[in-house]
Every structure is written in C-alpha cells, then in structure tokens.
N, C-alpha and C positions, 0 to 999 in steps of 0.2 A: 610613361604612364601618368595619367592625371590622378594623383593621389587624393587631392581634395575632393574630387567628384565621387570616387569609390568609397571614401571614408564617410561622406554625407549619405551615400546610398546605404552603407552599412548601418548607420545610425537608425534609419527608417526600418531597415530589415531586422534590427535588434528587437524592435517592438513586435514584429511579426514572428520572429523566432521565439520570443517569450510566450506568445499566444499559442503557437504550435506545441511548445513544450508542455504548457499547462494542459492542453488538450490530450497529449499523449499520456500525461501523468495523472489525469483526472481519475479519482478513486472510483467513480461510478462507471467509467469506461473499463477499468480493470475488473471490477465486480461483474459487469455485464459479460465480458470476455470469458471470465472464469465460469460463470453460470452457464454460458452457452456450451462450453466444453463439457461441463458436468452433465448437462442435459443430454448432450450428444452421446457421451459415454454410457449414461444410464439407458438411453434408447437402444444403443447397440447391445448392451447386456440383456435387455428385455427380449430382443430378437433371438439372441443366443439361447436364452432360457426357454423361449417358446419352442425352438427347434429341439432342445433337450427333452422337454416335456412330451413332445410328439413322439420321439424315439422311445421314451420310457413307456408311454401309453401303448405303443405298438408291441413292445416286449411283454407288457402285462396281458394284452389280449392273446398273444401267442401262448403264454404260459397257462392262461385260463383254459384255452382249448386243449392243451396237453393234459392239464389237471382233470378236466372233464372226461377226456378219453381214458386216462388212467383209472379214474373212479368207476367208469362204465365197465372196463375190463375186470376190475376188482370185484364189482358187483356180480358179474357173470361167473367169476371163479367161485365166489362165496355161495352162489345159488345152486351149484352142482350138488347132486346127491352123493355124499361121500360113501354111504353104505353100498352103493352100486358099483364102486370102483375097486380095482385090484389094489393090493398093498403098495406096489411100486408106483401106481398112478396117483395114489393118495399123497405119497412123498413128493412127487413132482408138483402136485397141486398146491401143497403147503409151501414148497419152495417158490412157486410162481406167485402165490399170495404175498409171501414175505417181500419178494422183489418189487411187486407192484405197490405194496405199502411203503417201502423205502422210497420208491420213485415219487409217490404222492407226497410224502413228507418233504422230500427235497424240493419239489415244485412249490409246495406250500411255503417253505422258507424263502424261496426265491421271490414268490409273489409278495410276501410280507416285506422283504427288503426293497423291492421295486416300489411298493406303495409308500414306504418311508422316504425313498429318494424323490418320488413325485411330490410328496408333501414339502420336502426341503426346497425343491425347485419352485413350487408355488409360493412359499414364504419369501424366497429370495426375489422372485418376480414381483411380488407385491412391494417389497422394499425398493426395488429398482424403479418401479412405477411411481412411488411416492417421491423418491429422489428427483426423478424427471419432472414431476409436477411442481415440486417446491422450487427447483432450479429455474423452471420457466417463469414462475411468479416473480422470483427475485431478479431474473434477467429483465423482465418487462419493466419492473420498478426502476432498476438501475439505468436501463436504456432510455426510459422516459426522462429521468433526471439529467442524464448526460446530454440528450438531444436538446433539452431546454437550455442548459448552460451554453451549448454551442450556438443556439439560435440567438442568445443574448450578445455573443461576441462576434457574430457573423458580419454585421455592418462594419465594425472596426477593422476586421480582417480584410474585407473587400476594399475598404478605403486604403489600407496600407499596400495591398497588392496593386491597386491602381496607381498609387504614388510611385511605387517601385518600377512599374512598367514605363511610366513617364521618365523617371530618372535614368533608366537604362539607355535611353536614346543618346545620352551625352557621354556614354562610356564605351570604350572599344570592345569588340566581340571577344578578343583574346583575354582581356582582363576579366570580363564577365564570366566567360567559360571557366577560367581558373577559379574564380570566386565560387561559382555554383558547384563545381566539382568538390571543393573542400567542404562547403556547407552541406552537401549531400552526404558527406562522411561524418556529419554531426560535429564538425570543427567550427567553433564559433567563439569569439569573433574571428573572422578570417584574416583581416588585416590588423596588425598590432604595431605600436610604435617601438622603437629602440629605446630602452631605458638604461642609461649608462652604457654598458657594453653587453647588456643582456636582452633576451627576447622579452617583449612586453606581454607575451602570452603565458609561457611556461617558466619564465625567469632563468632559463638556462643561459649561462655566460658564453658569449661567442669568442672564438679565437680572434686575435688582433687582425689577422689577415682577412677574416670574414667581415669584421667591422669596417675595415678600410674599403672592401669591395662594396658593402652595403651603402656607405656614404658616397661612394663614387657612382653607383648605379641607381640609388634611390630605394631599391627594394631587394629583399633576399629571403628565400624560403628557409625557415628554421628546420634544421636536420632532426630536431628532437620532437617537436609538436606539429610540424608541417605547416604552421601558420606562415603568412607572408609578413615579414617585418619591414616596416617602412621608416625612412629617415627624411625629415623635412628640415 
C-alpha cells in the first residue's frame, strides 16, 4: 500500500470533510428542516380538523332535524282540545307531552355541546393554520440563508472534489474502497499514524503483538475506533 499517496489524498479530503460537516451543522439548515417538519405537522393537523368539523356539522344537521320533528310533534300535542278527550286520553296526552319535552331538552343539550365542539375545532384549526404560515415564512428565510452560504462555498467544494478525483488515479482500488467505506461511516481521519504504541486516532494502546504486526505490514486496523493505523 502506498501510504504516502493515501495520506496526501486524505489531507485534501480533510478540507472537503470540513466543508461537508459545516454544511450538515449549518444552523440555518437545521432551522429549515425543523420548520419544514413543523409546517408539515400543522398541515396534517389542519386536514384532521377539517374532517372533524365536517363530522360535527353533519351531526348538528341531524340533531336539528330531530329537534324540529320533536317540536312539530309537541306542537301538535299541545294543539289538541283537552276538553274533548276522555280522562284516560288526557293522561296519555300529558305523558306524551312530557316525553316529547324531555326529548327536546336532550336534543337541545346535544346541539349546544356539538356547537361548542365546533367552536373548539375552529379555534384549533386557526391556530394550526397560523403555525403553518409562520413555519413556512421561517423555513423560506432559513432556506434562503442556507442556500446562499452553500453557493459561496460551492466553487471550493468542486475544486477539492476535482483534486481528489485526480489523486485517486494513483491509488489502488482496494485502498480507496476501504478508505471510502470508513469515511461513509463518518470515521475521519481514516488513516492515522502510530504514536508510540497507541492508535493515533483514539489513543488506545495496542498490544505488543499488534505493534509488531503493524511495523511488519505497514498498516493495521484499530479494533477500537476502526481507523487504519500506519507506520512509516
């Protein structure tokens, strides 16, 4: 393995890694992602509330019809000439009137309860709509700021990627594949020197047998941090 070439490659890649890390950790990117999720959640909640309001409205219409039918029946009962009825029929009429009145009161209470629920749903819907609108505004501001910062570093990023592509031509595929696999796992730097008898990445001291093997072969993968330790 040509250690000198992969180390030089890694030096260039370190600059690219730094840029990529800064991009991932950019506060505007985080805010934009958070606001996008917040807006999405608010929009989903708005749809749920719209469906709930529709169901409540249908229930109110049903109760209104039942309420009107009850009042119509009650009106018919109250319009009867009591003097023309037998005593037993009068008792039945009074019982029917009381029952219809109770039903009307029950429906009236249900109607009031549903109307209150509708108001609550409307209030919550308005809150969800405001959250969505505010989140969209904040998302657009953060996204614009993030895109601007990325535009500023894009030329340097492309330059580094071009330099790395050129450097790859002098490195074996096996070495590059191993390097890129570890880098993809966010292990960086990938190649680290032996410092005394310890890994130059995590500072874990190596057993004497492994140090001897490393000095014999030139490289050894650290069992602790998985970086590749080299010895020149």
